[in-house]
N, C-alpha and C positions, 0 to 999 in steps of 0.2 A: 504492499501499500503507500500513496506519495509520502503520510506522514511517518509514516517511520522511515522513512526515506533522506526524511528534509536533516540536512544541519540547522537546529534550531536556535544556536545560539549567534551563527551569522546568517542567517537568515532571518528573526530580527531585527540584528544590526541594518543589515542594507533596505529591509522595510521603512526602518526610520530616519535614515538616510535618504531614502527614496518620497518618501511623504514631507520630509524635511526640504529639499528640495523644489518639490510643487506647492510647497506653501510662500515658502519664500517670493517664487514666481505671480505668485494671486496675491502677495502681501506686496511687490515690486509695484505692478498694475497697479492696487489700491493705494500707494500712495502716489507714485504721477497723477492720479486721479485728484489727488487731492494739493495737490500744487494749484487745480487749475480755481482761480478764484472767484470768476466768474459765476454766479447764481441759477441754477437750473430755470424752465421757464414754470418747469409743473407746480413748483413753491412759489415762486414771488408772489403772488396771492395770500400765502397761510401765513409765511415765513418774515420776518424783517432782514433787512442786509445785514446790520451789526449781530444780529443771534443767528445766522448761518453763520455769519466773519467768525463768531468766538466760537462756536461748532466743531466746522472747519481746523482753525487754530490747535483746537483738543484732541482731534484724531490725526494732527496729523505732527501733533507732539510724539502721541502714544505708534501712532506708527514709527516715527523715527529707532524708536527704542523694540520694538515687536521682534526687528530682525538679528539684535540682541539678544531676548529674552529667549527664542526659541534655537538660538544654535548653545546656548547655556543649555537649555533642557534635553538639546539630541546629545551635548557631551555627557554627562553627567548619565544619561540611559544608556550608551556608549560605556562607558566606565566600571556602574551596576552589572551591565550583563558581560559582558566581556570579565569584567577580574571577578567574578563569583562575589560579588558584592554582599545579593539575596546569599544564596548558601552560604556563607558567612554569618552572616545574621543569626541563618535556623540552626548551625551548630554551634552558635554561641548560644540560643536561646533554649537547644538540649543541653548545650557544659552547664546552664546556670539551675537549671530542672536537677540533670546530676550530684553537682559540689552546695550548692545553694539552699538547696529544696528536699536533699535526701530524694527524690523518686531512681528508678534504675536504666534509666534513660528509653522506655521501651514505652512513653508515655506522647506517642506523635501526638494528640489531641492536645495536652498539656502544653505544647511547645507548638502550638501554630497559634494559642491564644496569646504567650510571652511573645513571640516573633509577631503576633500586632502588637502588640506594645512597640515596642524596638523600630519596628522599621517607619510610624508615619514621625517617629521622633528625626528621626536621622533622614526622613523626606525635607522634614521641617529646615533642618538645619543645614539642609544642601543646598534649597529652595529658600534660602532667605534673602540675600542680596534681589531676590527680584521678587519676594514679597514685599522689604525695605520700598522700594523702587513702586509699588504699585500702592502703597498705603499711604505713604507720601509727600512720591515728586508728582505722579497720575492726580492724586485728589488731591493736590492745593494745587497744580495747574485746570484743574476743574472746576478751582472754586473760581480761580483768578476767570473765567474764560465760566462763568456762570449762567444760562441760560433756557428758558421754558421750554424749548425746541425740543424733541427727543430727535436724538441722533440718528437718523433713516439711511445709515450705512451697518449699523449695526448689525452683520448677520443670522439668519434663523434660530434659534436653539434647537440642540441636541433630539430626534427624535427616539434613532434608534436605538438601542441598549445591545453592545455587547459584551454587559458584566455579566457576571454567577451569581445569581441569589442562594442565601447558606442553605432559606427554608424550603423552596419550594424547585430547587434545583440540583445544587450542591447534595446533600444529606441525604433528600430520595432516592438519586443515583446513589451512592453510597451502598444503601441498605440494599437496592434492586440486586448489584454486584454480589456485593457475602450472600444473600442466597441464590449465586449461579443461576438467574434471570437474561438468557442470552439477548442482546439488543436494549438493554434496560433505560439507553437513552429515547428511544422513541417513546415508552410512557412514560418515564416524566417529561419529556417535551408535551406530548396529551395533556397530561396533569398540569403543566404551567400553559397551556393555549386556553384548557377550560375554564381559570381560575383569572386570563385575562380578557376571557371573551366577554365574562358575566360582568367583572369592571367596567368595563368599557360599554355596555349594556345594562347597568345600573346607576357606577355610580356618579357620570357626571350629572344627568338629570338632579337630583340627591344635593351632590354641596352647591347648585347654584341654587335651588327653590330655597335649600337650609341657607346660605351662606349672603345673598344676592338680594335680597326684600324685597321677592317680587311679587307682585300682586296684577290681577287679571286685567288686560289693556280695557279703559273704560269703552262705551260703547261712540259711538262719531262714526267722522268722515274715513281716518287712517286705517280702525280698524276693518270700516262697508269694505276698503279698495281689497287687502291683505287679503279680507275672503274671496271674495271677486277674481283675483290675481290665481289663491290656491284653487277654485274650482276650476279656472280656466285654462291650466295648467295641470290637471290634475295631482296635485300637491297634496296628498293627506295633510291632511293640517289639520288639526284636534285644537289647540287652546294657541291666542295670541300674549304674553305674561310684558310686562313689564319688570323691569330689575334693576335696583341703587345701588353704589357701591359707597363704603364708609372712605374710602380716600379717591379722590380724583386724577382718574388711569389717564396712560399716557394716551390713548383712540378709546372709542368708543366700539365695541365688540357684536356683534347678532346674530346672538347663535340659532341654531336649527338642530334640537335634541329628540330625543324619543328610541320607540323600540318599532321596530319594523311598519308597520303602514299607517304609525299612528305618531306623528308629531308636532313638536312644539314650536314655537319663535319666543327669542325671549329676547328685547330692547332696551338697550339705558333708556332711561328716564333722559338724562340731558338729550340723546336725540331727539327725543317726542318734543322735545319743545325747541331745541334751536334747529329742525332741521324739516324741511314740508315733506307733503307727502308723497311727490314725487321721488324727493330723494331718497326718504326711506322704503321705499319703493323697491330704489334703484339697486337697492344696498340690497333688500333681500333677496332679489331673482341672484346677482353676484354667488349669495350662500347656497342660493338653492340650486344653479348651476353647478356648483361645486360637488353639493351634497347630491345631488340627479350622477354625478362623474365616480359615484360611491369611493371619494375621497377616501374617508375612512376606511375601508373595509380593506382595499388597496394599500395603504398606512400599513394595517393589522396584519397581513398576510407575508407584506415583504417583512415585518419586525419578526415574523413566528418560522419566516424562512432563516433569515440570519441568527436567531433560539436555534434553530435544531440545528445549523453548522457548527453551533459553539458549544451544545451541547454533543454533539461526534464526536469533533475533537478531545472535547473531557474522555470520553469512555473511551479514546482508541490511548491518546497522552498518559490517564492513568496507570493505565496497562503496559505501559513502553517500558520493557528496563532500558533499553538504551538514551529515552528521555534522562532520568536521573544522572545516570554514567555521566554525559557532557554536562552535568554540574556537579561531576564531584561524590554523588552518592551510590554504595555501593547496594542499597536496599531500595526499594519503592515509599516512597515520603510522599504520601496521596494527598496532604494538604498543601504542602510544597509545592505539588507540581499542579496542586490548582491557583496556586498563589503564581505561579512563573508564567500558567496559561493567559490568565488575565494580561501580565506586565505585554508577555507578547503579544498582546491583542489591542494594549493597547494605542497604537501607531493604525491600525484598520478604520478603529471613532470616525478619524474626519472625515477619511475614505465613503465608508458605509455612508454614515449623513450628509456630505455632501452630494453623492448619486441619490437618494432622497429628500432632499433638499430643490434638486434640480425636474425631478418630477413632482414635485408640490407647486412649484413654480410655474412648471408649462399649463397645470390643470387649471390652478386660479389667476395668470395667463387669460385663457380659454374661457373661464366664469367672464370674465375684466372683459371681454370683446365682444360679448353678449351682447353689453350689457346697450 
């Protein structure tokens, strides 16, 4: 199998530097764009020139240091992987068990918890220069360039998780492996996917109704127009709500939430007060186009495919003697293998999420063009 033939350490190092080169190229393009002082026409009516300039200078300042910060991170990762810092920390944890806590050295589970206490402190010390810069220099510059204008250049948040959950992935899989159940990762994946599906169907609606102070949209022209639009488009509208947040948000979002063929529309109060019926209708139509494209379902499927890949790799690695030999272990240390798998997957996260963001933006652009 391909995974068994990989040189994990060298492959991870090459991947780290490859991702760094790609991100540096993207950052360089972004930096050149930030050097442009002319305000885009699309935001001239909503942002003042002073606000735009302050935000541009702040982002330019961050861009200058991003190159240095990124190279420091990749050098740190190179040193930690190439020179076996992680195995040394694990062995140090084992020595603490034997010499100071009186265990016999076979308590691999306890070693994991001591390792989990040591590793974050080492990471904090190594990343101290970056943290100090972000805490003092960047924030001070942000204060000097304070503006109410939200930055339009902030990349979308990551939505695809390549991590490993102890409760829903790691421990169930270890239990099934100990029971000699073949292809245990498939059962763990089905269990996790079921929990995720239940969460996606139930939790968002509960959160919105519980924390957003929702109430039904009053009778009036807006409600009549939305109901008429839903009837004409075949949208399975159940209820129209308005919601109010405790704090003023950077943007006002319209939500479409529900289960299968019963959907509810959530509109912010501030949007109802400040916008016309036509403007709100256009925003709802945009969200409807995104909903009709099954964006949430595609995101769910993409995420579960990635999760299956992670679990399959985990299932293969924790049984591979060669994997542990590459890190200087003569016997398997399963939780160490899981920890290293998370480290080796770290450079894949921006790649996967960039691919996801490209798909999301394509869907959103198509929805916006239909307005």
